[in-house]
C-alpha positions in Angstrom: 37.6 -4.3 15.8 38.0 -6.8 18.7 36.6 -10.1 17.4 35.2 -12.5 18.0 32.2 -11.3 19.9 29.7 -13.2 21.9 26.7 -11.6 20.1 26.0 -9.4 17.1 23.1 -7.1 16.4 22.2 -6.1 12.9 20.1 -3.3 11.5 18.1 -4.5 8.4 17.8 -1.8 5.7 21.1 -1.1 4.1 22.8 -3.6 6.3 21.2 -6.9 5.5 18.9 -5.9 2.6 19.6 -3.4 -0.1 16.4 -1.6 0.8 17.2 2.0 1.7 16.5 3.5 -1.8 13.3 1.4 -2.2 11.9 2.7 1.1 12.7 6.3 0.1 10.7 5.8 -3.1 7.9 4.1 -1.2 7.6 7.0 1.2 7.3 9.4 -1.8 4.9 7.2 -3.8 2.6 6.6 -0.9 2.0 10.4 -0.8 1.4 10.7 -4.5 -1.0 13.6 -5.3 0.3 15.9 -2.5 2.5 18.9 -3.4 5.9 17.7 -4.6 7.7 20.3 -2.5 6.2 18.8 0.6 7.0 15.2 -0.5 10.6 16.2 -1.2 10.8 17.8 2.3 9.4 14.6 3.8 11.8 12.3 2.0 14.7 14.4 3.2 13.3 14.1 6.8 13.0 10.4 6.4 16.6 10.1 5.1 17.9 12.2 8.0 16.1 10.0 10.5 17.0 6.5 9.5 15.8 3.8 11.8 12.8 5.8 13.1 9.5 3.9 12.6 7.2 4.7 9.6 4.4 5.5 12.1 6.3 8.4 13.6 7.5 9.6 10.2 4.1 9.8 8.7 2.7 11.4 11.8 5.4 14.0 11.5 4.5 14.6 7.8 0.8 15.1 8.4 1.2 17.2 11.5 4.3 19.3 10.8 4.8 19.3 7.0 1.3 18.8 5.5 -0.3 20.4 8.6 -3.5 18.3 8.0 -6.1 18.1 10.8 -7.7 15.7 11.3 -5.4 13.2 9.6 -6.3 9.8 11.1 -8.0 8.4 8.1 -5.4 9.6 5.7 -2.6 8.2 7.9 -4.4 4.8 8.0 -4.6 4.3 4.3 -1.2 5.9 3.6 0.4 3.3 5.9 -1.4 0.5 4.1 -0.2 1.8 0.7 3.3 2.2 2.0 3.4 -1.3 3.6 2.2 -2.9 0.4 4.9 -1.2 -1.7 7.7 -1.9 0.8 6.9 -5.6 1.4 7.0 -6.4 -2.3 10.3 -4.6 -2.5 11.8 -6.3 0.5 11.0 -9.7 -0.8 12.6 -8.9 -4.2 15.6 -6.8 -3.3 19.2 -8.0 -3.1 21.1 -8.6 0.1 24.1 -6.4 1.0 27.2 -8.1 -0.5 28.8 -10.6 1.8 26.2 -10.5 4.6 24.7 -14.0 4.1 28.2 -15.6 4.1 29.1 -13.6 7.2 25.9 -14.7 9.0 26.5 -18.3 8.0 30.0 -18.1 9.5 28.7 -16.5 12.7 26.1 -19.3 13.1 28.8 -21.9 12.6 30.8 -20.3 15.5 27.6 -20.2 17.7 27.9 -16.4 17.9 24.4 -15.1 18.7 22.7 -12.9 16.1 19.7 -10.6 16.3 18.0 -8.0 14.1 17.0 -4.6 15.5 15.3 -2.6 12.8 13.1 0.5 12.4 11.0 -1.5 10.0 7.7 -3.0 11.0 8.3 -6.1 13.1 5.5 -8.3 11.7 6.4 -7.3 8.1 10.1 -7.9 8.8 9.5 -11.4 10.2 7.3 -12.4 7.2 10.0 -11.1 4.8 12.8 -12.9 6.6 10.8 -16.1 6.7 10.0 -15.9 3.0 13.7 -15.2 2.1 14.9 -18.0 4.5 16.9 -15.5 6.5 15.1 -16.2 9.8 17.3 -19.2 10.5 20.3 -16.9 11.2 18.7 -15.0 14.1 17.5 -15.7 17.6 15.5 -12.5 17.6 14.0 -10.3 14.8 12.8 -7.0 16.3 11.3 -3.9 14.7 8.8 -1.1 15.1 6.6 0.3 16.5 8.9 -0.4 19.5 11.9 1.8 19.4 15.5 0.5 18.8 16.5 1.5 22.3 13.5 -0.4 23.8 14.3 -3.4 21.5 17.9 -3.3 22.9 16.5 -3.3 26.4 14.4 -6.4 25.5 17.5 -8.2 24.2 19.3 -7.4 27.4 16.5 -8.6 29.6 16.1 -11.7 27.5 19.7 -12.6 28.2 20.9 -12.2 24.6 23.4 -9.5 25.5 25.6 -11.7 27.7 29.3 -11.0 27.0 30.8 -8.6 24.4 28.7 -7.4 21.6 28.8 -5.3 18.4 26.1 -3.7 16.2 26.3 -3.3 12.5 24.2 -0.3 11.3 24.0 2.5 8.8 22.1 5.3 10.6 22.4 7.6 13.6 19.7 5.7 15.4 21.8 2.5 15.1 24.9 4.3 16.4 23.0 5.8 19.4 21.3 2.5 20.3 24.7 0.8 20.3 26.2 3.5 22.5 23.3 3.4 24.9 24.1 -0.3 25.6 27.8 -0.1 25.5 28.2 -2.1 22.2 30.9 -1.6 19.7 29.6 -0.1 16.4 30.5 -0.8 12.8 29.1 1.5 10.2 28.0 -0.2 6.9 28.3 2.4 4.2 27.0 0.4 1.2 23.8 2.4 0.7 23.6 4.5 3.8 21.6 7.8 3.7 23.2 9.1 6.9 24.9 12.3 5.5 27.2 13.2 8.4 28.1 9.7 9.3 31.8 9.9 8.8 32.1 13.1 10.9 30.4 11.4 13.8 32.3 8.1 13.3 35.6 10.0 13.2 34.8 11.8 16.4 34.0 8.6 18.2 36.7 6.5 16.5 34.0 4.0 15.3 34.8 1.4 12.6 33.3 1.4 9.1 33.1 -1.0 6.2 31.8 -0.6 2.7 30.1 -4.0 2.8 30.6 -7.4 4.4 33.3 -8.5 1.9 35.5 -6.1 3.8 35.4 -8.3 6.9 38.2 -10.9 7.5 35.9 -13.8 8.4 38.8 -15.9 9.8 39.2 -13.3 12.6 35.7 -14.2 13.9 
């Protein structure tokens, strides 16, 4: 890893917050009453597509798994139910070990930090403000805008001047980093990306268990 960098982009779930498992549970619970075999199929789809917005995931469920037509009303109240469960979980869950100390160090070195998440942007900003995490970041970006489009915004806003790295735990994080020529560090603490290590080995990407694995003095 070539450090220090001029800027750092972080995913949220599984990278800043220990929230991957709670989101998987929330996806299942929001569909309570539907056939369990379909819910299990959907949760597997969700876990295989980390970083994709909830809007696209639930649309996939209703159109391709549940095959429900029309589904607009059901989608609307399912999203509300899911959002309520997730927000309460995000406020209460733990942070990934070492990440707050790492962010504090990056701030002290004036290394620019941003969040690029598949989570709902307004929800994410409320949660980060409530948890006093907002102070660490110049930008907190989420869905429904895609991660690639959020990266494009960061570039156009001048955030991506110089050398950068992204910390992520999903294929969408890795692909967004590649699309904008950023180094990538995989955070494996609670990642649900099943073939991550095969992909990382192929591309010689770095990985850490959590942020305690980083030698802060090198940044």
